[in-house]
MINU-351839 format. One record per residue: chain; x, y, z of N, C-alpha, C in turn. Coordinates in steps of 0.02 Angstrom, whole numbers. Layout:
N
   cadena      n.u      n.v      n.w     ca.u     ca.v     ca.w      c.u      c.v      c.w
        A        X        Y        Z        X        Y        Z        X        Y        Z
...
//
This chain:
158
   cadena      n.u      n.v      n.w     ca.u     ca.v     ca.w      c.u      c.v      c.w
        A     5317     3768     3976     5311     3836     4002     5269     3866     3997
        A     5221     3890     4027     5165     3943     4019     5168     4011     4009
        A     5160     4039     3979     5177     4111     3966     5135     4166     4009
        A     5178     4205     4020     5139     4267     4060     5062     4278     4041
        A     5066     4289     3977     4994     4292     3956     4943     4257     3968
        A     4960     4189     3983     4925     4136     4016     4915     4157     4089
        A     4950     4155     4117     4948     4158     4188     4922     4220     4221
        A     4930     4280     4194     4872     4326     4197     4804     4333     4184
        A     4765     4277     4170     4707     4282     4158     4661     4252     4212
        A     4605     4281     4201     4553     4253     4235     4516     4188     4241
        A     4560     4153     4194     4554     4076     4201     4599     4048     4223
        A     4666     4071     4256     4705     4055     4289     4673     4064     4380
        A     4660     4003     4394     4634     4004     4471     4694     4034     4518
        A     4747     4025     4503     4802     4066     4545     4803     4127     4534
        A     4790     4143     4493     4789     4238     4482     4725     4256     4505
        A     4662     4216     4492     4594     4241     4516     4618     4247     4585
        A     4647     4185     4630     4650     4201     4697     4697     4243     4733
        A     4754     4268     4690     4796     4314     4718     4757     4381     4696
        A     4733     4399     4652     4685     4452     4649     4644     4476     4702
        A     4603     4418     4723     4548     4431     4780     4586     4442     4849
        A     4653     4410     4854     4684     4411     4929     4716     4498     4913
        A     4736     4531     4851     4763     4581     4844     4711     4626     4855
        A     4669     4629     4833     4602     4668     4836     4584     4665     4900
        A     4561     4617     4949     4552     4619     5013     4608     4668     5054
        A     4670     4646     5054     4708     4688     5067     4726     4746     5064
        A     4714     4768     5011     4708     4836     4997     4659     4890     5036
        A     4586     4849     5024     4554     4869     5062     4578     4887     5138
        A     4599     4832     5169     4615     4838     5237     4660     4881     5249
        A     4703     4912     5199     4768     4959     5212     4723     5029     5209
        A     4677     5048     5169     4650     5094     5161     4584     5109     5230
        A     4552     5057     5244     4508     5052     5316     4537     5056     5348
        A     4601     5048     5368     4638     5060     5440     4651     5134     5436
        A     4668     5158     5375     4684     5243     5374     4624     5286     5399
        A     4562     5260     5381     4501     5292     5383     4476     5273     5470
        A     4501     5205     5486     4491     5196     5562     4515     5245     5600
        A     4588     5266     5594     4612     5312     5633     4584     5378     5627
        A     4557     5408     5572     4527     5462     5557     4470     5478     5605
        A     4424     5398     5589     4367     5408     5650     4388     5393     5710
        A     4437     5369     5736     4457     5384     5805     4470     5445     5804
        A     4506     5481     5790     4536     5547     5792     4469     5590     5802
        A     4414     5592     5759     4367     5631     5749     4316     5616     5812
        A     4308     5554     5837     4275     5523     5886     4293     5549     5951
        A     4361     5542     5953     4391     5583     6029     4410     5636     6033
        A     4422     5667     5969     4435     5749     5974     4516     5751     5997
        A     4557     5682     5989     4612     5697     6028     4662     5642     5976
        A     4733     5650     5989     4772     5619     5956     4798     5642     5880
        A     4774     5693     5882     4815     5729     5800     4872     5723     5795
        A     4885     5735     5737     4955     5712     5726     5011     5766     5710
        A     4981     5822     5683     5020     5887     5653     4989     5945     5680
        A     5035     5995     5704     4992     6054     5744     4960     6084     5702
        A     4946     6079     5629     4899     6111     5568     4835     6085     5586
        A     4835     6022     5601     4778     5992     5625     4732     6022     5679
        A     4765     6049     5738     4729     6084     5789     4707     6156     5771
        A     4720     6169     5698     4688     6238     5684     4615     6242     5688
        A     4588     6285     5699     4519     6289     5686     4493     6283     5623
        A     4441     6250     5607     4411     6244     5538     4343     6211     5532
        A     4311     6169     5485     4250     6152     5499     4253     6084     5533
        A     4286     6047     5534     4294     6005     5570     4319     6008     5627
        A     4356     6068     5651     4383     6075     5734     4363     6136     5750
        A     4294     6140     5770     4276     6209     5761     4299     6257     5841
        A     4325     6214     5875     4349     6227     5947     4396     6184     5964
        A     4464     6216     5931     4535     6175     5950     4569     6184     6011
        A     4605     6145     6021     4641     6140     6097     4695     6104     6091
        A     4748     6144     6116     4831     6114     6112     4814     6032     6119
        A     4783     6016     6179     4789     5963     6205     4753     5896     6155
        A     4737     5930     6098     4713     5883     6045     4776     5859     6012
        A     4815     5892     6014     4893     5866     5994     4928     5799     6032
        A     4905     5815     6096     4923     5765     6146     4919     5673     6140
        A     4972     5640     6152     4970     5574     6115     4903     5536     6152
        A     4862     5490     6111     4809     5464     6139     4809     5384     6108
        A     4815     5345     6157     4811     5267     6140     4760     5230     6097
        A     4712     5274     6101     4640     5252     6071     4675     5269     5985
        A     4690     5322     5977     4694     5321     5896     4772     5315     5887
        A     4815     5297     5931     4884     5282     5922     4872     5197     5911
        A     4835     5180     5923     4849     5101     5926     4821     5087     5852
        A     4768     5124     5815     4740     5109     5748     4799     5134     5701
        A     4837     5204     5737     4899     5227     5689     4959     5164     5684
        A     4969     5146     5747     5001     5059     5734     4978     5010     5684
        A     4927     5001     5703     4899     4947     5645     4906     4957     5584
        A     4890     5021     5573     4908     5045     5502     4971     5044     5464
        A     5023     5063     5517     5107     5052     5495     5114     4994     5510
        A     5083     4950     5533     5104     4873     5538     5094     4844     5468
        A     5021     4857     5438     4988     4839     5391     5045     4861     5310
        A     5058     4928     5324     5105     4956     5274     5171     4922     5277
        A     5195     4892     5323     5272     4856     5330     5265     4794     5298
        A     5192     4763     5301     5175     4697     5303     5142     4681     5216
        A     5087     4707     5206     5054     4689     5157     5096     4722     5079
        A     5117     4781     5074     5141     4780     5018     5203     4723     4992
        A     5244     4698     5036     5284     4633     5033     5234     4567     5015
        A     5177     4567     5042     5130     4521     5013     5111     4526     4934
        A     5103     4587     4928     5076     4620     4848     5127     4585     4806
        A     5202     4601     4813     5267     4597     4781     5259     4515     4758
        A     5276     4486     4822     5301     4414     4827     5244     4374     4798
        A     5178     4390     4817     5121     4338     4797     5092     4350     4713
        A     5126     4426     4688     5116     4431     4612     5169     4390     4579
        A     5243     4399     4599     5287     4356     4561     5281     4285     4596
        A     5262     4259     4654     5226     4180     4649     5171     4148     4584
        A     5123     4196     4579     5100     4184     4518     5134     4159     4459
        A     5164     4211     4439     5225     4206     4378     5272     4141     4372
        A     5287     4106     4451     5301     4033     4432     5268     3978     4432
        A     5200     3996     4425     5123     3944     4405     5151     3885     4461
        A     5138     3911     4523     5124     3864     4578     5067     3805     4572
        A     5060     3764     4612     5000     3709     4612     4964     3764     4649
        A     4908     3753     4610     4834     3803     4633     4832     3783     4715
        A     4830     3732     4741     4818     3702     4805     4859     3756     4853
        A     4933     3750     4829     4964     3794     4860     4956     3855     4871
        A     4949     3888     4824     4936     3962     4804     4862     3990     4864
        A     4821     3946     4847     4769     3960     4880     4778     3955     4957
        A     4817     3918     4971     4829     3889     5047     4878     3970     5076
        A     4925     3979     5032     4967     4034     5057     4926     4098     5056
        A     4890     4110     5005     4869     4176     4996     4797     4196     5051
        A     4771     4131     5066     4715     4118     5116     4737     4124     5187
        A     4783     4106     5199     4806     4083     5273     4831     4154     5273
        A     4868     4177     5224     4897     4255     5245     4837     4324     5252
        A     4789     4288     5212     4707     4347     5246     4716     4328     5318
        A     4710     4258     5332     4682     4234     5410     4727     4268     5451
        A     4785     4275     5440     4839     4299     5491     4829     4373     5505
        A     4830     4410     5440     4815     4473     5445     4750     4498     5490
        A     4705     4462     5470     4641     4469     5509     4640     4454     5588
        A     4685     4405     5591     4713     4388     5665     4735     4435     5696
        A     4803     4464     5645     4834     4513     5671     4775     4578     5694
        A     4740     4604     5662     4699     4661     5664     4660     4645     5731
        A     4636     4590     5743     4604     4573     5795     4634     4587     5866
        A     4697     4533     5854     4728     4536     5917     4760     4611     5927
        A     4791     4665     5892     4785     4726     5893     4738     4777     5917
        A     4679     4765     5907     4623     4811     5895     4584     4789     5978
        A     4621     4723     6000     4586     4703     6052     4633     4713     6117
        A     4683     4742     6094     4743     4734     6154     4745     4676     6184
        A     4746     4607     6137     4784     4546     6152     4847     4561     6184
        A     4883     4503     6192     4935     4498     6236     4989     4502     6158
        A     5058     4522     6176     5099     4532     6109     5116     4471     6079
        A     5124     4396     6138     5111     4348     6102     5073     4322     6049
        A     5011     4338     6054     4948     4316     6017     4966     4352     5954
        A     4988     4426     5961     4980     4464     5906     5045     4437     5858
        A     5101     4433     5873     5169     4391     5861     5151     4337     5818
        A     5098     4293     5854     5096     4227     5823     5050     4239     5753
        A     5025     4286     5756     4981     4305     5689     5021     4331     5622
        A     5073     4362     5662     5107     4415     5631     5173     4378     5587
        A     5188     4329     5613     5233     4278     5599     5213     4232     5549
        A     5151     4212     5564     5117     4151     5510     5120     4199     5435
        A     5083     4260     5444     5108     4305     5396     5161     4321     5341
        A     5217     4334     5404     5283     4347     5370     5319     4284     5349
        A     5306     4217     5365     5345     4178     5355     5300     4166     5288
        A     5244     4177     5270     5209     4149     5204     5250     4197     5139
        A     5253     4260     5170     5291     4307     5113     5346     4276     5095
        A     5393     4260     5157     5456     4250     5164     5460     4184     5119
        A     5432     4145     5123     5423     4064     5089     5416     4096     5009
        A     5371     4135     5001     5349     4128     4911     5402     4182     4896
        A     5439     4219     4936     5492     4255     4904     5560     4204     4881
        A     5564     4172     4923     5620     4124     4920     5599     4078     4867
        A     5542     4059     4867     5520     3997     4798     5529     4039     4743
        A     5513     4096     4726     5515     4131     4683     5584     4154     4651
        A     5639     4159     4712     5709     4171     4703     5737     4117     4660
        A     5711     4048     4699     5734     3983     4683     5721     3951     4616
        A     5664     3989     4593     5645     3967     4517     5694     4028     4484
        A     5705     4070     4492     5733     4122     4446     5806     4116     4451
        A     5833     4081     4503     5905     4066     4504     5919     3982     4469
        A     5877     3942     4459     5883     3881     4446     5874     3870     4365
//
């Protein structure tokens, strides 16, 4: 049996792959938040809270209409919410998956296909593709997280 200290080292290619995938998805989550802010600033609409429409350096000419719903901004907000609903589960399941010492080829496939699925989901949402296309990418990523979680549970219970 491999110790946790041996599994959580840069010499373990499974751990290194997980760290890469986790870092990329962390940047994705944070980047999506900034994309939403950029869209709000660019459009001057879609502000989320009443205090956002107050006069200030970033909003010198406030208008109540800035608080009205705006799909350009809301689309980014929905993408961010979807990331926050899915990526943390990957972080947890992926980390626990590293601890069960899977075959490197399997871990690489799961981690990098998850990244591909999230990139595809982003593309589909950002370009307003059909729900079926977006759902296909979501399903791929979701099934990977579920599979890793089930494998971890199986190892823990047997």
